[in-house]
C-alpha positions in Angstrom: 5.7 -69.5 142.4 7.7 -67.3 140.0 6.1 -65.2 137.3 7.9 -64.1 134.1 6.2 -61.5 132.0 7.4 -60.9 128.4 8.5 -57.3 128.0 7.1 -57.3 124.5 3.7 -58.3 125.6 0.7 -56.2 124.5 0.1 -53.5 122.0 2.6 -53.0 119.2 3.0 -49.6 117.7 0.5 -50.1 114.9 -2.2 -51.3 117.2 -1.6 -48.6 119.8 -1.6 -46.0 117.0 -5.0 -47.3 115.8 -6.5 -47.3 119.3 -5.2 -43.8 120.1 -6.6 -42.4 116.8 -9.9 -44.1 117.5 -10.2 -42.7 121.1 -9.3 -39.3 119.9 -11.8 -39.5 117.0 -14.5 -40.5 119.5 -14.0 -37.2 121.4 -14.1 -35.1 118.3 -16.5 -36.7 115.9 -20.0 -38.2 115.8 -21.3 -41.3 114.1 -17.9 -43.0 114.3 -17.6 -46.5 112.8 -14.7 -48.9 112.2 -14.7 -51.0 109.0 -14.4 -54.4 110.8 -13.0 -54.7 114.3 -10.2 -52.1 114.7 -8.1 -54.8 116.3 -8.6 -58.5 117.0 -9.5 -58.2 120.7 -13.0 -58.3 122.1 -12.2 -56.3 125.2 -10.7 -53.5 123.0 -13.8 -53.6 120.8 -16.1 -53.4 123.9 -14.1 -50.4 125.2 -14.6 -48.6 121.9 -18.3 -49.3 121.9 -18.6 -47.7 125.3 -16.9 -44.6 123.7 -19.5 -44.6 120.8 -17.5 -46.4 118.2 -19.2 -49.3 116.5 -18.1 -51.9 114.0 -19.6 -52.2 110.5 -18.6 -55.1 108.3 -19.4 -53.6 104.9 -19.0 -50.3 103.1 -22.7 -50.7 102.2 -23.5 -50.1 105.9 -21.7 -46.7 105.9 -23.6 -43.4 105.5 -22.2 -40.2 104.1 -22.4 -38.5 107.5 -20.3 -41.2 109.2 -16.7 -41.0 110.2 -15.0 -44.3 109.3 -11.8 -45.5 110.9 -9.7 -47.8 108.7 -8.5 -50.5 111.1 -4.8 -51.3 111.7 -5.0 -54.2 109.3 -5.6 -51.8 106.4 -7.9 -52.2 103.4 -7.6 -52.6 99.6 -7.3 -49.8 97.1 -10.8 -50.2 95.7 -12.3 -50.1 99.2 -10.5 -46.9 100.0 -11.7 -45.3 96.8 -15.3 -46.5 97.5 -15.2 -44.9 101.0 -14.0 -41.6 99.5 -16.6 -41.6 96.8 -19.3 -42.0 99.4 -18.1 -38.7 100.9 -17.5 -40.1 104.4 -14.8 -38.7 106.7 -12.0 -41.3 106.6 -9.5 -41.7 109.4 -6.7 -43.9 108.3 -5.4 -46.0 111.2 -3.6 -48.5 109.0 -0.4 -49.7 110.7 2.6 -47.9 109.0 4.2 -51.3 108.5 1.1 -52.5 106.6 0.9 -49.3 104.6 4.5 -49.9 103.6 3.5 -53.3 102.2 0.7 -51.7 100.2 3.2 -49.3 98.6 5.6 -52.2 97.8 2.9 -54.3 96.2 1.4 -51.4 94.2 4.8 -50.3 92.8 6.0 -53.8 91.9 2.7 -54.9 90.5 2.8 -52.0 88.1 6.3 -53.1 87.0 5.0 -56.5 86.0 5.8 -58.6 89.0 3.4 -61.3 90.2 2.7 -60.6 93.8 3.1 -63.4 96.3 1.8 -62.9 99.9 3.0 -65.3 102.5 0.2 -65.4 105.1 -3.3 -66.4 105.9 -5.7 -65.7 103.0 -8.6 -65.2 105.4 -6.8 -62.6 107.5 -8.0 -59.0 106.9 -4.5 -57.7 106.6 -3.7 -60.2 103.7 -7.0 -59.3 102.0 -6.1 -55.6 102.2 -2.7 -56.2 100.8 -4.2 -58.3 97.9 -6.4 -55.3 97.1 -3.3 -53.3 96.0 -2.6 -55.7 93.1 -6.2 -56.1 91.9 -6.7 -59.1 94.1 -4.4 -61.2 91.8 -1.8 -62.3 94.4 -0.7 -65.9 95.0 -1.3 -66.4 98.8 0.8 -69.1 100.5 0.4 -70.2 104.1 2.4 -73.4 104.2 5.6 -74.6 102.5 3.7 -77.6 101.0 1.7 -75.1 98.9 4.9 -74.1 97.0 5.5 -76.1 93.8 7.2 -75.8 90.4 4.0 -75.6 88.5 2.8 -72.6 90.5 6.0 -70.6 90.1 7.7 -71.8 86.9 8.7 -68.9 84.6 7.2 -66.5 87.1 8.7 -63.0 87.9 7.6 -62.7 91.5 7.6 -60.0 94.3 7.3 -61.8 97.7 5.9 -60.0 100.8 4.6 -61.3 104.1 1.8 -60.8 106.5 3.3 -58.6 109.3 2.5 -61.2 112.0 3.7 -64.3 110.1 6.0 -66.8 111.8 9.6 -65.9 110.9 10.9 -69.4 110.6 8.0 -70.5 108.3 8.6 -67.3 106.2 12.2 -68.3 105.6 11.3 -71.8 104.6 8.5 -70.7 102.2 10.5 -67.8 100.7 13.5 -70.1 100.0 11.4 -72.6 98.2 9.8 -69.9 96.1 13.2 -68.6 95.1 14.2 -72.1 94.0 11.3 -72.4 91.6 10.7 -68.8 90.3 12.4 -67.4 87.3 13.1 -64.1 89.0 12.4 -63.3 92.7 12.2 -60.0 94.6 11.8 -61.1 98.2 11.1 -58.5 100.8 10.8 -59.5 104.5 7.8 -57.4 105.7 7.3 -59.2 109.0 7.1 -56.4 111.6 10.2 -56.2 113.7 8.0 -56.0 116.8 6.5 -59.4 115.8 10.0 -60.9 115.5 10.9 -59.6 118.9 7.7 -60.8 120.5 8.0 -64.3 118.9 11.6 -64.7 119.9 11.0 -63.6 123.5 8.0 -65.9 123.7 10.1 -68.8 122.5 12.8 -68.1 125.1 10.4 -67.8 128.0 8.4 -70.9 127.0 11.6 -73.0 127.1 12.2 -72.0 130.7 8.8 -72.2 132.4 6.4 -74.9 133.6 3.3 -73.1 132.3 2.9 -70.6 129.5 -0.2 -68.2 129.5 -0.9 -66.6 126.2 -3.3 -63.6 126.3 -5.2 -62.3 123.3 -8.2 -62.5 121.0 -9.0 -66.0 119.7 -9.3 -64.5 116.2 -6.0 -62.7 116.5 -3.5 -64.1 114.0 -0.4 -63.0 115.8 -1.7 -64.2 119.2 -2.4 -67.7 117.6 1.2 -67.7 116.4 2.5 -67.0 120.0 0.3 -69.9 121.2 1.8 -72.2 118.5 5.4 -71.1 119.4 4.6 -71.7 123.1 3.2 -75.1 122.4 6.4 -76.0 120.5 8.6 -75.1 123.5 6.5 -75.7 126.6 4.4 -78.8 127.6 1.7 -76.7 129.3 0.1 -73.8 127.5 -3.1 -71.8 128.2 -4.7 -69.5 125.7 -7.1 -66.9 127.2 -8.7 -63.7 126.0 -8.9 -62.1 129.5 -8.7 -62.6 133.2 -12.3 -64.0 133.3 -11.0 -67.1 131.4 -8.2 -67.8 133.8 -9.0 -70.7 136.1 -6.7 -70.1 139.2 -7.1 -73.7 140.4 -5.5 -75.0 137.3 -2.4 -72.9 137.5 -1.7 -72.6 141.3 0.6 -75.6 141.5 3.0 -74.5 138.8 6.3 -73.2 140.1 7.3 -71.0 137.1 4.7 -69.3 134.9 5.4 -67.3 131.7 3.1 -64.7 130.3 3.0 -63.3 126.8 0.3 -61.4 124.9 -0.6 -60.6 121.3 0.0 -57.2 119.6 -3.7 -56.5 119.9 -4.0 -57.2 123.6 -4.7 -54.0 125.7 -2.5 -53.2 128.7 -5.4 -53.3 131.1 -6.3 -56.9 130.1 -2.7 -58.0 130.8 -2.8 -56.2 134.2 -6.0 -57.9 135.2 -4.5 -61.3 134.5 -1.5 -60.5 136.7 -3.8 -59.1 139.4 -5.8 -62.3 139.4 -2.6 -64.3 139.8 -1.6 -62.1 142.7 -4.2 -63.8 144.8 -2.1 -67.0 144.8 1.5 -65.6 144.7 3.2 -62.7 146.4 4.0 -60.4 143.5 6.4 -58.3 145.6 8.6 -61.3 146.0 8.1 -63.3 142.9 7.7 -60.8 140.1 10.9 -59.0 139.1 11.3 -55.3 139.8 11.5 -54.7 136.1 8.1 -56.3 135.6 6.6 -54.3 138.5 8.0 -51.1 136.9 6.5 -52.0 133.6 3.0 -52.1 135.0 3.3 -49.3 137.6 1.6 -46.0 137.4 2.7 -43.6 134.8 5.5 -41.1 135.7 5.1 -37.3 135.8 7.0 -35.4 133.2 8.2 -31.8 132.8 9.7 -30.0 129.9 13.5 -30.2 130.2 13.5 -33.7 131.8 16.1 -36.1 130.6 14.4 -39.6 130.6 14.9 -43.0 129.2 12.8 -44.2 126.3 12.5 -47.6 124.6 12.2 -47.6 120.8 8.9 -49.1 119.6 8.7 -47.8 116.0 11.0 -46.1 113.5 10.2 -44.3 110.2 12.4 -42.2 108.0 11.4 -39.0 109.8 10.3 -40.1 113.3 11.2 -42.4 116.2 8.5 -43.5 118.6 9.5 -44.3 122.2 7.8 -46.0 125.1 8.6 -43.5 127.9 6.4 -44.9 130.7 4.0 -42.1 130.3 0.3 -42.0 129.4 1.3 -41.3 125.8 4.3 -42.2 123.6 7.2 -39.9 122.9 8.0 -38.8 119.4 11.5 -37.9 118.3 11.4 -35.9 115.0 14.4 -36.2 112.6 15.2 -32.5 113.0 15.7 -33.1 116.8 18.6 -35.5 116.0 22.0 -35.1 114.4 21.1 -34.0 110.9 23.5 -36.6 109.3 21.8 -39.6 111.0 19.7 -42.2 109.2 17.0 -42.9 111.8 16.5 -46.5 110.8 20.2 -47.3 111.1 20.7 -45.4 114.3 17.6 -46.4 116.3 16.8 -50.1 116.8 13.6 -51.6 118.1 13.8 -52.5 121.8 16.9 -50.4 122.5 16.8 -47.7 125.2 18.1 -44.1 124.7 18.3 -41.0 126.8 15.9 -38.3 125.4 14.9 -34.8 126.5 11.3 -33.7 126.9 10.7 -30.5 124.8 6.9 -30.4 124.7 4.3 -32.4 126.6 1.6 -32.3 124.0 2.1 -31.8 120.2 -1.6 -31.2 119.6 -2.3 -34.9 119.2 -1.5 -36.0 122.7 2.1 -37.1 122.1 5.2 -36.0 124.0 7.8 -34.4 121.8 11.4 -35.4 122.4 14.9 -34.2 121.4 18.3 -35.7 121.3 20.2 -32.5 120.3 21.4 -31.3 123.7 22.1 -34.9 124.8 24.1 -35.7 121.6 25.9 -32.4 121.9 27.1 -33.1 125.4 27.9 -36.7 124.5 29.9 -35.4 121.6 31.7 -32.8 123.7 32.8 -35.6 126.1 33.9 -37.6 123.1 36.0 -34.7 121.9 37.6 -34.3 125.3 38.6 -37.9 125.1 40.0 -37.5 121.6 42.1 -34.6 122.9 43.5 -36.8 125.7 44.1 -39.7 123.3 45.5 -37.6 120.5 42.8 -39.1 118.2 42.2 -37.2 114.9 38.7 -35.9 114.0 37.4 -34.6 110.7 36.3 -31.0 110.4 34.9 -28.9 107.5 36.5 -25.5 106.9 33.5 -23.1 106.7 35.1 -19.7 106.2 38.2 -17.6 106.7 37.9 -15.2 109.7 40.2 -12.9 111.6 43.2 -14.9 112.9 42.2 -18.2 111.3 39.2 -20.3 110.2 35.7 -21.1 111.4 35.2 -24.9 111.2 32.4 -27.4 111.9 32.3 -30.8 113.5 28.8 -31.8 112.7 26.6 -29.0 114.1 29.4 -27.8 116.5 31.5 -24.8 115.6 35.3 -24.7 116.2 38.2 -22.5 115.5 41.5 -23.2 113.7 44.2 -20.5 114.2 45.9 -19.5 111.0 49.3 -20.7 112.4 47.8 -24.1 112.8 46.2 -24.3 109.4 49.1 -26.1 107.7 49.2 -23.5 104.9 52.5 -22.4 103.4 53.3 -18.8 102.5 52.2 -19.2 98.9 48.9 -20.9 99.7 45.6 -18.9 99.4 43.5 -18.8 102.5 40.5 -19.6 100.4 42.2 -22.8 99.1 41.0 -24.8 102.0 37.5 -23.3 102.6 34.7 -25.8 102.0 37.1 -28.8 102.3 37.3 -31.4 105.0 40.5 -32.2 106.9 41.7 -34.4 109.7 42.8 -32.3 112.7 44.1 -32.6 116.3 42.1 -31.0 119.1 44.1 -28.4 120.9 41.5 -27.3 123.5 37.9 -27.9 124.6 36.7 -24.9 126.7 33.4 -25.0 128.5 32.3 -21.6 129.8 28.9 -20.2 128.8 29.6 -21.5 125.3 31.7 -24.4 124.3 34.9 -23.4 122.4 36.9 -26.0 120.5 40.3 -25.1 119.1 41.8 -27.4 116.5 45.0 -27.7 114.6 45.9 -29.1 111.2 49.6 -28.2 111.5 51.0 -31.5 112.6 48.7 -33.5 110.4 49.6 -31.4 107.3 53.3 -31.7 108.2 53.0 -35.5 108.5 50.9 -35.7 105.2 53.6 -33.6 103.4 56.3 -35.8 104.8 54.6 -39.0 103.6 54.0 -37.4 100.1 57.7 -36.4 100.0 58.7 -39.9 101.1 56.7 -41.4 98.2 57.9 -38.8 95.7 61.6 -39.2 96.4 61.4 -42.9 96.0 61.2 -42.3 92.2 64.0 -39.7 92.1 67.7 -40.3 91.4 70.8 -38.1 91.5 71.3 -36.2 88.3 67.6 -35.6 87.7 66.7 -32.1 86.7 63.5 -30.7 88.4 61.7 -27.4 88.7 60.5 -25.5 91.8 60.0 -22.2 93.5 62.2 -20.5 96.0 60.3 -20.6 99.4 62.9 -19.7 102.0 66.4 -18.0 102.0 68.9 -18.5 104.8 72.6 -17.6 105.1 73.8 -21.1 104.1 71.5 -21.5 101.1 67.9 -21.7 99.9 64.9 -24.1 100.2 63.0 -24.8 97.0 59.4 -26.0 97.0 59.2 -28.8 94.4 55.4 -29.4 95.0 55.5 -32.7 97.0 58.9 -32.2 98.5 61.5 -29.6 99.5 65.0 -29.3 98.2 68.0 -27.5 99.9 70.4 -25.7 97.6 73.7 -24.8 99.4 75.1 -21.3 98.7 78.0 -22.9 96.9 75.5 -24.5 94.4 73.6 -21.4 93.6 76.0 -19.8 91.1 79.3 -20.5 89.4 80.6 -17.1 90.5 81.5 -16.4 94.1 78.7 -14.7 96.0 78.5 -13.3 99.5 74.9 -14.2 100.2 72.1 -16.2 98.4 70.0 -13.0 97.8 72.7 -11.8 95.5 71.4 -14.2 92.8 67.9 -15.3 93.8 64.7 -14.0 95.5 61.8 -15.6 97.3 59.2 -16.7 94.7 61.6 -17.2 91.8 61.0 -20.2 89.6 64.2 -22.1 89.3 65.5 -25.3 87.7 67.8 -27.5 89.8 69.7 -30.8 89.6 69.5 -33.4 92.3 72.9 -34.0 93.7 72.1 -36.0 96.9 69.2 -38.0 98.3 68.8 -39.1 101.9 65.8 -41.3 101.8 65.9 -42.2 105.5 65.7 -38.6 106.6 63.6 -37.6 103.6 66.0 -34.9 102.5 67.1 -33.8 99.0 70.1 -31.6 98.1 70.2 -29.8 94.8 72.2 -27.5 92.7 71.1 -24.6 90.5 74.5 -23.8 89.0 74.9 -27.3 87.6 71.9 -26.8 85.4 73.8 -23.9 83.7 76.9 -23.8 81.5 80.1 -23.6 83.4 82.1 -20.4 83.1 84.8 -22.4 81.3 82.2 -23.7 78.7 80.8 -20.2 78.1 84.3 -18.7 77.8 85.7 -21.3 75.3 82.6 -20.9 73.2 83.1 -17.1 73.1 86.9 -16.8 72.7 89.8 -18.5 70.8 93.6 -18.5 70.7 94.7 -15.1 69.3 91.9 -13.1 70.8 92.9 -10.0 72.8 90.6 -9.3 75.7 90.6 -7.2 78.9 91.0 -8.8 82.3 91.8 -7.9 85.9 94.9 -9.0 87.8 93.8 -10.9 90.8 97.0 -12.6 92.1 100.7 -13.0 91.7 103.2 -15.9 91.8 107.0 -15.8 91.4 106.5 -17.0 87.8 103.7 -14.7 86.8 100.4 -13.0 87.3 96.8 -14.4 87.4 94.2 -12.5 85.4 90.4 -12.9 85.8 88.9 -13.0 82.3 85.3 -13.5 83.3 83.4 -14.7 86.4 85.0 -18.1 87.3 87.6 -18.1 84.6 91.3 -17.1 85.1 94.4 -17.3 82.9 98.1 -17.1 83.7 100.5 -14.5 82.2 104.0 -15.9 82.6 106.5 -13.4 83.8 108.3 -13.7 80.5 105.2 -12.6 78.7 104.5 -9.6 80.9 106.9 -7.1 79.3 109.6 -6.8 76.6 111.7 -5.3 79.4 113.3 -7.8 81.8 111.6 -7.7 85.2 112.6 -9.5 88.5 109.0 -10.0 89.7 105.5 -9.4 88.4 104.8 -6.7 90.9 107.4 -4.5 89.3 105.0 -3.6 86.5 101.5 -4.6 87.8 99.3 -4.4 90.8 96.2 -6.3 92.2 93.0 -5.0 90.7 94.7 -3.5 87.7 92.8 -3.9 84.4 95.1 -5.1 81.6 94.8 -6.2 78.0 96.0 -9.8 77.3 96.3 -12.0 74.3 95.2 -15.6 74.5 98.2 -17.6 73.4 97.1 -21.1 74.4 94.0 -23.0 75.7 94.5 -26.3 77.4 91.0 -27.8 77.0 91.9 -31.0 78.9 93.3 -29.4 82.0 91.2 -26.2 81.6 94.2 -23.8 81.6 94.6 -20.6 79.6 98.0 -19.0 78.8 98.1 -15.2 78.3 100.5 -12.6 77.1 100.4 -8.9 78.1 103.3 -7.9 75.9 101.7 -9.3 72.7 98.4 -7.6 73.4 97.5 -4.9 71.0 95.2 -1.9 71.5 92.2 -3.8 69.9 90.3 -5.9 72.4 88.1 -8.8 71.3 84.6 -9.5 72.8 
């Protein structure tokens, strides 16, 4: 015989929470009552009676000196107010999932929605939910109850009993949406219920006999029984081991066991123990099932253990850690950027660290911080090996670079790897986020992470430049700032791209070095004279944005003007005179002197300043003819 036990069998979080609160209250208070059975299981109720906790069915039976525990199913708003008006000590053990439904119903009822509860109208949970909309809800149990007359022109908010059958929920909700004018549909079926029902269905499909354990008045256990009947020919519904008739089950080869959310662990264990008389559990029950029902482990602060998620709220995650009490992971013990409900899924197993064995309420406090930190460090090491970029936030400028953060982990970015140019302010990147490479991950006493933005910034700038120069063309005039000077020219920062200006394009006059005419930081205007889009290179000219020496000269002087110049060269037929930077004229030998000379050098020398008269300007060929002999003492200009 093979025995398969559902891992989801037994107490859900809400029921366990209610039982834990009840047992703790029994130790601390006197005259403890529960308003109705705290859970739908006779064995659990009997256990509580032995602890001095008794059931009352009406608030009229409660006395001011009593302590009243609100059961896991919850109660209506009026009942809660009545209890408080009586002055009793109220311990609210309502399942958090149910309390969430109360909030949804109350809020949407106040907004004018007609509340629809998909569930059993006689179930205490449904009655309690209805009490948060003045008992005005439409309660639907079967799809046949949904019709046009009931929902026509209705603005409805649809919720569900937490233990309702998921498939039936979808059918009913879909039909309501079809008929209603406006529908706000919220699936409030407990995720633990979904898991339990799905697991029961899968086991029932693969066994010869299904045993369902739980209270006969337990709604969720009845649903497990119905699901089992739909998927297995032979199903037994028992409340405890006393109802199990061994003779009727001994001949089945494969038996499945599931239990309702209100079934205590000890009840399930006794059923398995009874079955052990006819099968060898050591051979037939899987190791996982044996571990599930084995004695609780010993824990110490600092232990790294595995925990299975059983409940998640916005601020806490509850784990089954195989201990006498659950483990609680508070939001502050997880990465501060994590949404707990998105990160932690019911039924999944995580590594957690024990940081406190008792939080004052008997729970074990857990943390993920150190574990996540080490997991993250390993991830960063892999990113370094792979060359994967990560995002950091620049926190502040410090000596030699910047302090950065990756989540809660500090890292350092050397100034030389910041990607900043000479004109950028250090504060310009503080408070911003950037993609970076990981240069080094050091693990000594403290973890030291060194990052670089240098290559990323270079690549980003290259891409910006590539996009920018696509729109440029030769002849365009742009503006920029001198950023670098070298012997052969200068580089201009034109915001998204750099431009090289050769020394020959800096000035119309002849210069020895670029710094003769420009300095770093100068704002300049330049003309684009060449674009290499493949290499993302642009060549420009500053001098071509200015008037040429010829243009300036011809605007300033005319034929007949006498000006001063300097002899800069000789030819057999005359002397060349520099009139202004970049402008020369020719004095023919016949116009050098009234005295006949054999060569120009007879009366002139290189570097000599002379007065000359402009006797002709050839605008087309840009030539100027001069005369020394006709020059008078008066100089024009």
